[in-house]
mmCIF file of the N, C-alpha and C atoms, coordinates in Angstrom:
data_MODEL
# 
_entry.id   MODEL 
# 
loop_
_atom_site.group_PDB 
_atom_site.id 
_atom_site.type_symbol 
_atom_site.label_atom_id 
_atom_site.label_alt_id 
_atom_site.label_comp_id 
_atom_site.label_asym_id 
_atom_site.label_entity_id 
_atom_site.label_seq_id 
_atom_site.pdbx_PDB_ins_code 
_atom_site.Cartn_x 
_atom_site.Cartn_y 
_atom_site.Cartn_z 
_atom_site.occupancy 
_atom_site.B_iso_or_equiv 
_atom_site.pdbx_formal_charge 
_atom_site.auth_seq_id 
_atom_site.auth_comp_id 
_atom_site.auth_asym_id 
_atom_site.auth_atom_id 
_atom_site.pdbx_PDB_model_num 
ATOM 1   N N  . THR A 1 1  ? 83.824  16.085 94.178  1.00 0.00 ? 1  THR A N  1 
ATOM 2   C CA . THR A 1 1  ? 84.415  16.955 93.565  1.00 0.00 ? 1  THR A CA 1 
ATOM 3   C C  . THR A 1 1  ? 84.514  18.450 94.093  1.00 0.00 ? 1  THR A C  1 
ATOM 4   N N  . GLU A 1 2  ? 83.018  18.641 94.059  1.00 0.00 ? 2  GLU A N  1 
ATOM 5   C CA . GLU A 1 2  ? 82.353  19.760 94.684  1.00 0.00 ? 2  GLU A CA 1 
ATOM 6   C C  . GLU A 1 2  ? 83.001  20.426 95.723  1.00 0.00 ? 2  GLU A C  1 
ATOM 7   N N  . ILE A 1 3  ? 83.620  18.934 97.051  1.00 0.00 ? 3  ILE A N  1 
ATOM 8   C CA . ILE A 1 3  ? 84.344  19.951 98.170  1.00 0.00 ? 3  ILE A CA 1 
ATOM 9   C C  . ILE A 1 3  ? 86.307  19.753 97.330  1.00 0.00 ? 3  ILE A C  1 
ATOM 10  N N  . ARG A 1 4  ? 86.371  19.144 96.304  1.00 0.00 ? 4  ARG A N  1 
ATOM 11  C CA . ARG A 1 4  ? 87.710  19.631 95.903  1.00 0.00 ? 4  ARG A CA 1 
ATOM 12  C C  . ARG A 1 4  ? 87.962  21.138 95.032  1.00 0.00 ? 4  ARG A C  1 
ATOM 13  N N  . PHE A 1 5  ? 86.520  20.895 94.570  1.00 0.00 ? 5  PHE A N  1 
ATOM 14  C CA . PHE A 1 5  ? 86.715  22.778 94.010  1.00 0.00 ? 5  PHE A CA 1 
ATOM 15  C C  . PHE A 1 5  ? 86.613  23.545 94.729  1.00 0.00 ? 5  PHE A C  1 
ATOM 16  N N  . SER A 1 6  ? 85.936  23.195 95.785  1.00 0.00 ? 6  SER A N  1 
ATOM 17  C CA . SER A 1 6  ? 86.168  24.396 96.343  1.00 0.00 ? 6  SER A CA 1 
ATOM 18  C C  . SER A 1 6  ? 86.974  24.659 97.825  1.00 0.00 ? 6  SER A C  1 
ATOM 19  N N  . GLY A 1 7  ? 87.991  23.859 97.889  1.00 0.00 ? 7  GLY A N  1 
ATOM 20  C CA . GLY A 1 7  ? 88.954  24.152 98.377  1.00 0.00 ? 7  GLY A CA 1 
ATOM 21  C C  . GLY A 1 7  ? 90.458  24.918 97.436  1.00 0.00 ? 7  GLY A C  1 
ATOM 22  N N  . ALA A 1 8  ? 90.068  24.077 96.061  1.00 0.00 ? 8  ALA A N  1 
ATOM 23  C CA . ALA A 1 8  ? 91.292  24.777 95.157  1.00 0.00 ? 8  ALA A CA 1 
ATOM 24  C C  . ALA A 1 8  ? 90.780  26.283 95.386  1.00 0.00 ? 8  ALA A C  1 
ATOM 25  N N  . SER A 1 9  ? 89.681  26.693 95.430  1.00 0.00 ? 9  SER A N  1 
ATOM 26  C CA . SER A 1 9  ? 88.834  28.038 94.900  1.00 0.00 ? 9  SER A CA 1 
ATOM 27  C C  . SER A 1 9  ? 89.379  29.026 96.193  1.00 0.00 ? 9  SER A C  1 
ATOM 28  N N  . LEU A 1 10 ? 89.377  28.368 97.292  1.00 0.00 ? 10 LEU A N  1 
ATOM 29  C CA . LEU A 1 10 ? 89.693  29.059 98.111  1.00 0.00 ? 10 LEU A CA 1 
ATOM 30  C C  . LEU A 1 10 ? 91.210  29.673 98.376  1.00 0.00 ? 10 LEU A C  1 
ATOM 31  N N  . SER A 1 11 ? 91.923  28.340 97.939  1.00 0.00 ? 11 SER A N  1 
ATOM 32  C CA . SER A 1 11 ? 93.626  28.465 98.149  1.00 0.00 ? 11 SER A CA 1 
ATOM 33  C C  . SER A 1 11 ? 93.868  29.305 97.112  1.00 0.00 ? 11 SER A C  1 
ATOM 34  N N  . ASN A 1 12 ? 93.518  29.214 95.619  1.00 0.00 ? 12 ASN A N  1 
ATOM 35  C CA . ASN A 1 12 ? 93.380  30.310 94.739  1.00 0.00 ? 12 ASN A CA 1 
ATOM 36  C C  . ASN A 1 12 ? 93.445  31.683 95.540  1.00 0.00 ? 12 ASN A C  1 
ATOM 37  N N  . THR A 1 13 ? 91.991  31.958 95.421  1.00 0.00 ? 13 THR A N  1 
ATOM 38  C CA . THR A 1 13 ? 91.319  33.481 96.203  1.00 0.00 ? 13 THR A CA 1 
ATOM 39  C C  . THR A 1 13 ? 92.239  34.074 97.277  1.00 0.00 ? 13 THR A C  1 
ATOM 40  N N  . LEU A 1 14 ? 92.730  33.052 98.843  1.00 0.00 ? 14 LEU A N  1 
ATOM 41  C CA . LEU A 1 14 ? 93.480  33.101 99.572  1.00 0.00 ? 14 LEU A CA 1 
ATOM 42  C C  . LEU A 1 14 ? 95.009  33.916 98.954  1.00 0.00 ? 14 LEU A C  1 
ATOM 43  N N  . GLY A 1 15 ? 95.229  33.136 98.161  1.00 0.00 ? 15 GLY A N  1 
ATOM 44  C CA . GLY A 1 15 ? 96.957  33.246 98.076  1.00 0.00 ? 15 GLY A CA 1 
ATOM 45  C C  . GLY A 1 15 ? 96.840  34.252 97.008  1.00 0.00 ? 15 GLY A C  1 
ATOM 46  N N  . THR A 1 16 ? 95.588  34.893 95.844  1.00 0.00 ? 16 THR A N  1 
ATOM 47  C CA . THR A 1 16 ? 95.505  35.527 95.437  1.00 0.00 ? 16 THR A CA 1 
ATOM 48  C C  . THR A 1 16 ? 96.001  37.384 96.121  1.00 0.00 ? 16 THR A C  1 
ATOM 49  N N  . ILE A 1 17 ? 94.977  37.271 97.157  1.00 0.00 ? 17 ILE A N  1 
ATOM 50  C CA . ILE A 1 17 ? 94.795  38.447 98.292  1.00 0.00 ? 17 ILE A CA 1 
ATOM 51  C C  . ILE A 1 17 ? 95.699  38.263 98.994  1.00 0.00 ? 17 ILE A C  1 
ATOM 52  N N  . LEU A 1 18 ? 96.328  37.712 99.674  1.00 0.00 ? 18 LEU A N  1 
ATOM 53  C CA . LEU A 1 18 ? 97.252  37.550 100.459 1.00 0.00 ? 18 LEU A CA 1 
ATOM 54  C C  . LEU A 1 18 ? 98.799  38.176 99.439  1.00 0.00 ? 18 LEU A C  1 
ATOM 55  N N  . GLY A 1 19 ? 98.979  37.566 98.091  1.00 0.00 ? 19 GLY A N  1 
ATOM 56  C CA . GLY A 1 19 ? 100.083 37.619 97.639  1.00 0.00 ? 19 GLY A CA 1 
ATOM 57  C C  . GLY A 1 19 ? 99.798  38.676 96.660  1.00 0.00 ? 19 GLY A C  1 
ATOM 58  N N  . GLY A 1 20 ? 99.114  39.329 96.281  1.00 0.00 ? 20 GLY A N  1 
ATOM 59  C CA . GLY A 1 20 ? 98.701  40.488 95.579  1.00 0.00 ? 20 GLY A CA 1 
ATOM 60  C C  . GLY A 1 20 ? 98.209  42.267 96.817  1.00 0.00 ? 20 GLY A C  1 
ATOM 61  N N  . ALA A 1 21 ? 97.246  42.031 97.232  1.00 0.00 ? 21 ALA A N  1 
ATOM 62  C CA . ALA A 1 21 ? 97.137  42.871 97.851  1.00 0.00 ? 21 ALA A CA 1 
ATOM 63  C C  . ALA A 1 21 ? 98.211  43.452 98.826  1.00 0.00 ? 21 ALA A C  1 
ATOM 64  N N  . PRO A 1 22 ? 99.008  43.267 98.904  1.00 0.00 ? 22 PRO A N  1 
ATOM 65  C CA . PRO A 1 22 ? 99.797  44.231 99.651  1.00 0.00 ? 22 PRO A CA 1 
ATOM 66  C C  . PRO A 1 22 ? 100.682 45.058 98.666  1.00 0.00 ? 22 PRO A C  1 
ATOM 67  N N  . ALA A 1 23 ? 101.124 44.704 97.459  1.00 0.00 ? 23 ALA A N  1 
ATOM 68  C CA . ALA A 1 23 ? 101.648 45.184 96.256  1.00 0.00 ? 23 ALA A CA 1 
ATOM 69  C C  . ALA A 1 23 ? 101.348 46.467 95.778  1.00 0.00 ? 23 ALA A C  1 
ATOM 70  N N  . PRO A 1 24 ? 100.686 47.290 96.339  1.00 0.00 ? 24 PRO A N  1 
ATOM 71  C CA . PRO A 1 24 ? 100.169 48.718 95.740  1.00 0.00 ? 24 PRO A CA 1 
ATOM 72  C C  . PRO A 1 24 ? 100.575 49.099 96.612  1.00 0.00 ? 24 PRO A C  1 
ATOM 73  N N  . PHE A 1 25 ? 100.247 48.577 97.920  1.00 0.00 ? 25 PHE A N  1 
ATOM 74  C CA . PHE A 1 25 ? 101.258 49.567 99.208  1.00 0.00 ? 25 PHE A CA 1 
ATOM 75  C C  . PHE A 1 25 ? 102.543 49.882 99.275  1.00 0.00 ? 25 PHE A C  1 
ATOM 76  N N  . ILE A 1 26 ? 102.798 48.789 98.834  1.00 0.00 ? 26 ILE A N  1 
ATOM 77  C CA . ILE A 1 26 ? 104.132 49.018 98.669  1.00 0.00 ? 26 ILE A CA 1 
ATOM 78  C C  . ILE A 1 26 ? 105.235 49.038 97.917  1.00 0.00 ? 26 ILE A C  1 
ATOM 79  N N  . ALA A 1 27 ? 104.335 49.446 96.719  1.00 0.00 ? 27 ALA A N  1 
ATOM 80  C CA . ALA A 1 27 ? 105.103 50.108 95.116  1.00 0.00 ? 27 ALA A CA 1 
ATOM 81  C C  . ALA A 1 27 ? 104.536 51.944 95.812  1.00 0.00 ? 27 ALA A C  1 
ATOM 82  N N  . ALA A 1 28 ? 103.453 52.054 96.747  1.00 0.00 ? 28 ALA A N  1 
ATOM 83  C CA . ALA A 1 28 ? 103.245 53.014 97.192  1.00 0.00 ? 28 ALA A CA 1 
ATOM 84  C C  . ALA A 1 28 ? 104.068 53.971 97.962  1.00 0.00 ? 28 ALA A C  1 
ATOM 85  N N  . SER A 1 29 ? 104.527 53.169 99.080  1.00 0.00 ? 29 SER A N  1 
ATOM 86  C CA . SER A 1 29 ? 105.449 53.735 99.684  1.00 0.00 ? 29 SER A CA 1 
ATOM 87  C C  . SER A 1 29 ? 106.910 53.737 99.377  1.00 0.00 ? 29 SER A C  1 
ATOM 88  N N  . LEU A 1 30 ? 107.114 52.596 98.824  1.00 0.00 ? 30 LEU A N  1 
ATOM 89  C CA . LEU A 1 30 ? 108.609 52.354 98.046  1.00 0.00 ? 30 LEU A CA 1 
ATOM 90  C C  . LEU A 1 30 ? 109.039 54.467 96.989  1.00 0.00 ? 30 LEU A C  1 
ATOM 91  N N  . PHE A 1 31 ? 107.849 54.219 96.007  1.00 0.00 ? 31 PHE A N  1 
ATOM 92  C CA . PHE A 1 31 ? 107.844 55.845 95.285  1.00 0.00 ? 31 PHE A CA 1 
ATOM 93  C C  . PHE A 1 31 ? 107.660 56.990 96.481  1.00 0.00 ? 31 PHE A C  1 
ATOM 94  N N  . THR A 1 32 ? 106.771 56.610 97.570  1.00 0.00 ? 32 THR A N  1 
ATOM 95  C CA . THR A 1 32 ? 106.911 58.623 98.388  1.00 0.00 ? 32 THR A CA 1 
ATOM 96  C C  . THR A 1 32 ? 108.118 57.868 98.765  1.00 0.00 ? 32 THR A C  1 
ATOM 97  N N  . LYS A 1 33 ? 109.134 57.457 99.356  1.00 0.00 ? 33 LYS A N  1 
ATOM 98  C CA . LYS A 1 33 ? 110.336 57.753 100.300 1.00 0.00 ? 33 LYS A CA 1 
ATOM 99  C C  . LYS A 1 33 ? 111.248 57.607 99.166  1.00 0.00 ? 33 LYS A C  1 
ATOM 100 N N  . TYR A 1 34 ? 111.229 57.195 97.564  1.00 0.00 ? 34 TYR A N  1 
ATOM 101 C CA . TYR A 1 34 ? 112.278 57.463 96.835  1.00 0.00 ? 34 TYR A CA 1 
ATOM 102 C C  . TYR A 1 34 ? 111.748 58.180 95.534  1.00 0.00 ? 34 TYR A C  1 
ATOM 103 N N  . GLY A 1 35 ? 110.798 58.671 95.334  1.00 0.00 ? 35 GLY A N  1 
ATOM 104 C CA . GLY A 1 35 ? 110.557 59.900 95.183  1.00 0.00 ? 35 GLY A CA 1 
ATOM 105 C C  . GLY A 1 35 ? 110.743 59.356 93.277  1.00 0.00 ? 35 GLY A C  1 
ATOM 106 N N  . THR A 1 36 ? 111.075 58.133 92.771  1.00 0.00 ? 36 THR A N  1 
ATOM 107 C CA . THR A 1 36 ? 111.021 58.474 91.855  1.00 0.00 ? 36 THR A CA 1 
ATOM 108 C C  . THR A 1 36 ? 110.382 56.813 91.503  1.00 0.00 ? 36 THR A C  1 
ATOM 109 N N  . SER A 1 37 ? 110.414 56.380 90.134  1.00 0.00 ? 37 SER A N  1 
ATOM 110 C CA . SER A 1 37 ? 108.803 55.051 89.874  1.00 0.00 ? 37 SER A CA 1 
ATOM 111 C C  . SER A 1 37 ? 110.323 54.006 89.605  1.00 0.00 ? 37 SER A C  1 
ATOM 112 N N  . GLN A 1 38 ? 111.900 54.302 89.794  1.00 0.00 ? 38 GLN A N  1 
ATOM 113 C CA . GLN A 1 38 ? 113.036 53.071 89.293  1.00 0.00 ? 38 GLN A CA 1 
ATOM 114 C C  . GLN A 1 38 ? 112.968 52.457 90.249  1.00 0.00 ? 38 GLN A C  1 
ATOM 115 N N  . ALA A 1 39 ? 112.789 52.863 91.458  1.00 0.00 ? 39 ALA A N  1 
ATOM 116 C CA . ALA A 1 39 ? 112.417 51.919 93.107  1.00 0.00 ? 39 ALA A CA 1 
ATOM 117 C C  . ALA A 1 39 ? 110.947 50.990 92.602  1.00 0.00 ? 39 ALA A C  1 
ATOM 118 N N  . VAL A 1 40 ? 109.909 51.562 92.523  1.00 0.00 ? 40 VAL A N  1 
ATOM 119 C CA . VAL A 1 40 ? 109.173 50.615 92.106  1.00 0.00 ? 40 VAL A CA 1 
ATOM 120 C C  . VAL A 1 40 ? 109.157 49.483 90.861  1.00 0.00 ? 40 VAL A C  1 
ATOM 121 N N  . GLY A 1 41 ? 110.071 49.987 89.741  1.00 0.00 ? 41 GLY A N  1 
ATOM 122 C CA . GLY A 1 41 ? 110.799 48.993 89.018  1.00 0.00 ? 41 GLY A CA 1 
ATOM 123 C C  . GLY A 1 41 ? 111.764 47.871 89.145  1.00 0.00 ? 41 GLY A C  1 
ATOM 124 N N  . ALA A 1 42 ? 111.927 48.498 90.467  1.00 0.00 ? 42 ALA A N  1 
ATOM 125 C CA . ALA A 1 42 ? 112.880 47.495 91.039  1.00 0.00 ? 42 ALA A CA 1 
ATOM 126 C C  . ALA A 1 42 ? 112.755 46.639 92.227  1.00 0.00 ? 42 ALA A C  1 
ATOM 127 N N  . TYR A 1 43 ? 111.613 46.828 92.578  1.00 0.00 ? 43 TYR A N  1 
ATOM 128 C CA . TYR A 1 43 ? 110.502 46.101 93.141  1.00 0.00 ? 43 TYR A CA 1 
ATOM 129 C C  . TYR A 1 43 ? 109.673 45.078 92.427  1.00 0.00 ? 43 TYR A C  1 
ATOM 130 N N  . ILE A 1 44 ? 109.235 45.597 91.327  1.00 0.00 ? 44 ILE A N  1 
ATOM 131 C CA . ILE A 1 44 ? 108.577 44.596 90.100  1.00 0.00 ? 44 ILE A CA 1 
ATOM 132 C C  . ILE A 1 44 ? 109.766 43.256 89.313  1.00 0.00 ? 44 ILE A C  1 
ATOM 133 N N  . THR A 1 45 ? 110.964 44.079 89.530  1.00 0.00 ? 45 THR A N  1 
ATOM 134 C CA . THR A 1 45 ? 112.158 43.328 88.790  1.00 0.00 ? 45 THR A CA 1 
ATOM 135 C C  . THR A 1 45 ? 112.708 42.047 90.053  1.00 0.00 ? 45 THR A C  1 
ATOM 136 N N  . ALA A 1 46 ? 112.141 42.697 91.388  1.00 0.00 ? 46 ALA A N  1 
ATOM 137 C CA . ALA A 1 46 ? 112.691 41.717 92.219  1.00 0.00 ? 46 ALA A CA 1 
ATOM 138 C C  . ALA A 1 46 ? 111.581 39.915 92.095  1.00 0.00 ? 46 ALA A C  1 
ATOM 139 N N  . LEU A 1 47 ? 110.577 40.821 92.060  1.00 0.00 ? 47 LEU A N  1 
ATOM 140 C CA . LEU A 1 47 ? 109.210 39.676 92.349  1.00 0.00 ? 47 LEU A CA 1 
ATOM 141 C C  . LEU A 1 47 ? 109.425 39.002 91.376  1.00 0.00 ? 47 LEU A C  1 
ATOM 142 N N  . ALA A 1 48 ? 109.409 39.682 90.126  1.00 0.00 ? 48 ALA A N  1 
ATOM 143 C CA . ALA A 1 48 ? 109.423 38.672 88.684  1.00 0.00 ? 48 ALA A CA 1 
ATOM 144 C C  . ALA A 1 48 ? 110.487 37.635 88.822  1.00 0.00 ? 48 ALA A C  1 
ATOM 145 N N  . ALA A 1 49 ? 111.817 38.106 89.182  1.00 0.00 ? 49 ALA A N  1 
ATOM 146 C CA . ALA A 1 49 ? 113.391 36.732 89.562  1.00 0.00 ? 49 ALA A CA 1 
ATOM 147 C C  . ALA A 1 49 ? 112.551 35.870 90.441  1.00 0.00 ? 49 ALA A C  1 
ATOM 148 N N  . VAL A 1 50 ? 111.903 36.372 91.649  1.00 0.00 ? 50 VAL A N  1 
ATOM 149 C CA . VAL A 1 50 ? 111.584 35.209 92.425  1.00 0.00 ? 50 VAL A CA 1 
ATOM 150 C C  . VAL A 1 50 ? 110.773 34.516 91.830  1.00 0.00 ? 50 VAL A C  1 
ATOM 151 N N  . SER A 1 51 ? 109.333 35.028 91.365  1.00 0.00 ? 51 SER A N  1 
ATOM 152 C CA . SER A 1 51 ? 108.555 34.296 90.272  1.00 0.00 ? 51 SER A CA 1 
ATOM 153 C C  . SER A 1 51 ? 109.027 33.065 89.695  1.00 0.00 ? 51 SER A C  1 
ATOM 154 N N  . PHE A 1 52 ? 110.803 33.337 88.915  1.00 0.00 ? 52 PHE A N  1 
ATOM 155 C CA . PHE A 1 52 ? 110.996 32.894 87.890  1.00 0.00 ? 52 PHE A CA 1 
ATOM 156 C C  . PHE A 1 52 ? 111.415 31.336 88.598  1.00 0.00 ? 52 PHE A C  1 
ATOM 157 N N  . ILE A 1 53 ? 112.205 31.724 89.117  1.00 0.00 ? 53 ILE A N  1 
ATOM 158 C CA . ILE A 1 53 ? 113.147 31.215 90.425  1.00 0.00 ? 53 ILE A CA 1 
ATOM 159 C C  . ILE A 1 53 ? 112.472 30.090 90.639  1.00 0.00 ? 53 ILE A C  1 
ATOM 160 N N  . SER A 1 54 ? 111.350 30.162 91.241  1.00 0.00 ? 54 SER A N  1 
ATOM 161 C CA . SER A 1 54 ? 110.146 28.982 91.894  1.00 0.00 ? 54 SER A CA 1 
ATOM 162 C C  . SER A 1 54 ? 109.814 28.205 90.279  1.00 0.00 ? 54 SER A C  1 
ATOM 163 N N  . VAL A 1 55 ? 109.662 28.794 89.434  1.00 0.00 ? 55 VAL A N  1 
ATOM 164 C CA . VAL A 1 55 ? 109.361 28.114 88.573  1.00 0.00 ? 55 VAL A CA 1 
ATOM 165 C C  . VAL A 1 55 ? 110.144 27.148 88.018  1.00 0.00 ? 55 VAL A C  1 
ATOM 166 N N  . VAL A 1 56 ? 111.357 27.643 87.673  1.00 0.00 ? 56 VAL A N  1 
ATOM 167 C CA . VAL A 1 56 ? 112.692 26.231 87.055  1.00 0.00 ? 56 VAL A CA 1 
ATOM 168 C C  . VAL A 1 56 ? 112.082 25.421 88.272  1.00 0.00 ? 56 VAL A C  1 
ATOM 169 N N  . ALA A 1 57 ? 112.832 25.942 89.479  1.00 0.00 ? 57 ALA A N  1 
ATOM 170 C CA . ALA A 1 57 ? 112.687 24.643 90.943  1.00 0.00 ? 57 ALA A CA 1 
ATOM 171 C C  . ALA A 1 57 ? 111.148 23.912 90.582  1.00 0.00 ? 57 ALA A C  1 
ATOM 172 N N  . LEU A 1 58 ? 110.824 24.871 90.454  1.00 0.00 ? 58 LEU A N  1 
ATOM 173 C CA . LEU A 1 58 ? 108.790 23.395 90.773  1.00 0.00 ? 58 LEU A CA 1 
ATOM 174 C C  . LEU A 1 58 ? 109.550 22.759 89.341  1.00 0.00 ? 58 LEU A C  1 
ATOM 175 N N  . ASN A 1 59 ? 109.376 23.011 88.541  1.00 0.00 ? 59 ASN A N  1 
ATOM 176 C CA . ASN A 1 59 ? 109.848 22.375 87.346  1.00 0.00 ? 59 ASN A CA 1 
ATOM 177 C C  . ASN A 1 59 ? 110.672 21.392 86.956  1.00 0.00 ? 59 ASN A C  1 
ATOM 178 N N  . ARG A 1 60 ? 111.635 21.434 87.978  1.00 0.00 ? 60 ARG A N  1 
ATOM 179 C CA . ARG A 1 60 ? 113.033 20.506 88.011  1.00 0.00 ? 60 ARG A CA 1 
ATOM 180 C C  . ARG A 1 60 ? 112.865 19.319 89.316  1.00 0.00 ? 60 ARG A C  1 
ATOM 181 N N  . SER A 1 61 ? 111.553 19.952 89.962  1.00 0.00 ? 61 SER A N  1 
ATOM 182 C CA . SER A 1 61 ? 111.513 18.662 91.067  1.00 0.00 ? 61 SER A CA 1 
ATOM 183 C C  . SER A 1 61 ? 110.230 17.841 90.500  1.00 0.00 ? 61 SER A C  1 
ATOM 184 N N  . ARG A 1 62 ? 109.809 18.110 89.758  1.00 0.00 ? 62 ARG A N  1 
ATOM 185 C CA . ARG A 1 62 ? 108.675 17.395 88.891  1.00 0.00 ? 62 ARG A CA 1 
ATOM 186 C C  . ARG A 1 62 ? 108.996 15.947 88.791  1.00 0.00 ? 62 ARG A C  1 
ATOM 187 N N  . ALA A 1 63 ? 107.957 15.217 89.076  1.00 0.00 ? 63 ALA A N  1 
ATOM 188 C CA . ALA A 1 63 ? 108.334 13.436 89.063  1.00 0.00 ? 63 ALA A CA 1 
ATOM 189 C C  . ALA A 1 63 ? 107.772 13.279 87.653  1.00 0.00 ? 63 ALA A C  1 
ATOM 190 N N  . ASP A 1 64 ? 108.712 12.263 87.132  1.00 0.00 ? 64 ASP A N  1 
ATOM 191 C CA . ASP A 1 64 ? 108.415 11.796 85.732  1.00 0.00 ? 64 ASP A CA 1 
ATOM 192 C C  . ASP A 1 64 ? 108.306 10.623 86.279  1.00 0.00 ? 64 ASP A C  1 
# 
């Protein structure tokens, strides 16, 4: 169980780093390019939509 826990912890940590680390840089570049926070809001909304669609697709593919 220690090896399984380490693997799950490693994949969770890497996913958080790779998925969350670029977000502030992207948001800052969008704000710099467009000069308004609406671009950042649109970016966050798009990511939320992708997350929602992923959750819906995951729920439907679950084997009962």
